[in-house]
Every structure is written in structure tokens, then in C-alpha cells.
C-alpha positions in Angstrom: 163.3 46.4 -8.3 165.7 48.3 -10.6 164.5 50.5 -13.4 166.0 48.0 -15.9 163.6 45.3 -14.5 160.7 47.5 -15.5 161.9 48.1 -19.1 160.0 46.3 -21.9 162.5 45.2 -24.5 161.6 44.7 -28.1 164.4 42.9 -29.9 165.3 40.7 -32.9 166.3 37.3 -31.6 169.1 35.1 -32.9 166.7 33.3 -35.2 165.5 36.6 -36.7 162.2 36.7 -34.8 161.0 39.9 -33.2 160.2 39.2 -29.5 159.3 41.1 -26.3 160.7 40.6 -22.8 160.2 42.4 -19.6 157.4 43.0 -17.1 154.1 42.9 -19.1 150.9 43.8 -17.3 147.3 43.7 -18.7 147.6 47.1 -20.4 150.9 46.4 -22.1 149.5 43.0 -23.2 146.6 44.7 -24.9 148.9 47.2 -26.6 151.1 44.4 -27.9 148.2 42.3 -29.1 146.9 45.4 -31.0 150.3 45.8 -32.6 150.2 42.2 -33.9 152.3 40.3 -31.3 151.4 36.8 -30.4 151.4 35.4 -26.8 152.4 31.7 -27.0 152.9 29.3 -24.1 156.5 28.2 -23.5 158.4 26.2 -21.0 159.4 29.3 -19.0 156.2 31.3 -19.2 154.9 33.1 -22.3 156.8 33.8 -25.5 155.7 37.1 -27.0 156.7 37.6 -30.6 155.5 38.8 -34.0 154.4 36.2 -36.6 157.2 34.8 -38.7 157.9 35.4 -42.4 156.0 38.6 -42.9 159.1 40.5 -44.0 161.5 42.8 -42.1 159.7 46.0 -43.1 156.4 44.7 -41.7 158.1 43.6 -38.5 159.9 46.9 -38.1 156.7 48.8 -38.7 154.8 46.8 -36.0 157.7 46.8 -33.5 158.1 50.6 -33.9 154.3 51.1 -33.6 154.2 48.9 -30.4 157.1 50.8 -28.9 155.5 54.1 -29.6 152.1 53.1 -28.1 153.9 51.7 -25.0 155.9 54.9 -24.6 152.8 57.0 -24.9 151.2 54.9 -22.2 154.3 55.8 -20.1 156.1 52.4 -20.1 159.8 52.4 -20.2 160.6 50.8 -23.6 163.9 49.7 -25.3 163.5 49.1 -29.1 166.6 47.7 -30.8 167.9 50.2 -33.3 167.7 47.8 -36.2 163.9 47.5 -35.6 163.2 51.2 -36.0 161.0 51.9 -39.0 161.4 55.1 -40.9 158.9 55.6 -43.7 160.2 56.0 -47.2 160.1 59.5 -48.6 156.7 60.0 -50.1 156.6 61.8 -53.4 154.9 65.2 -53.5 151.2 65.2 -54.1 150.3 65.6 -57.7 149.7 69.2 -58.7 146.0 70.2 -58.8 144.7 71.4 -62.1 144.0 75.2 -62.2 140.6 76.3 -61.0 138.0 76.4 -63.7 135.8 79.4 -64.2 132.1 78.9 -64.3 131.6 78.5 -68.0 129.0 76.6 -69.9 130.1 73.2 -71.2 131.3 73.4 -74.8 128.4 71.4 -76.1 125.8 73.9 -74.9 125.0 77.1 -76.8 125.8 80.4 -74.9 122.9 82.1 -73.1 121.8 85.5 -74.2 
């Protein structure tokens, strides 16, 4: 068995679908199910893919998430470069108002 036989490949097929190929054991299957992949019976075994028509950003997020989880579990993973998700730059958090001193509300008379 060559190292390439052990690689789990996450690719975008010719029809635009995101699919997985390679040696999938029970743990890898659970990881892929958690990431949203479907396991569908096919003529040559099982077709593992993401649902259709949820948008490229959604597909890329889930494919990247699956690849990250599989890598963390020490699987050899190849993720197509066009499937890598990079989050958009998030704006800075809004500035907090300055701290208020402990003063009586304006509607209350001052204590003596």
C-alpha cells in the first residue's frame, strides 16, 4: 500500500459537486458526517459528497472544516486549493463607551 492510497481526497468534481475519495474508516466517516457530507449508495460503492446547491462559500467552509478535523485526527488529507475557505476580514469590535463613575441618576436628588 502506497502513502497515496491512504490519502483522503476532498475535491470539486466536474459537475461542481464537492466529493471525497480514498480509504474511509469508521472514524473518518463520523468526521465527514459531522461536517455535513452525505454517504450515498452508488454502482461502485459509496459516493461521499456535500449536498448540492448550498453555495460555494458553504461548500468551501465545510470542506475546509472536514479537512481540518481529519488532519487533527492524523489522517493524510488532500484538499483542493479552490476549496480552501478563508474567512473574510472581520471589522474591529465597536469601541466600548468610557467607564461611568458611580453617580446618582439625574432624576434623583443628591444625598447629603
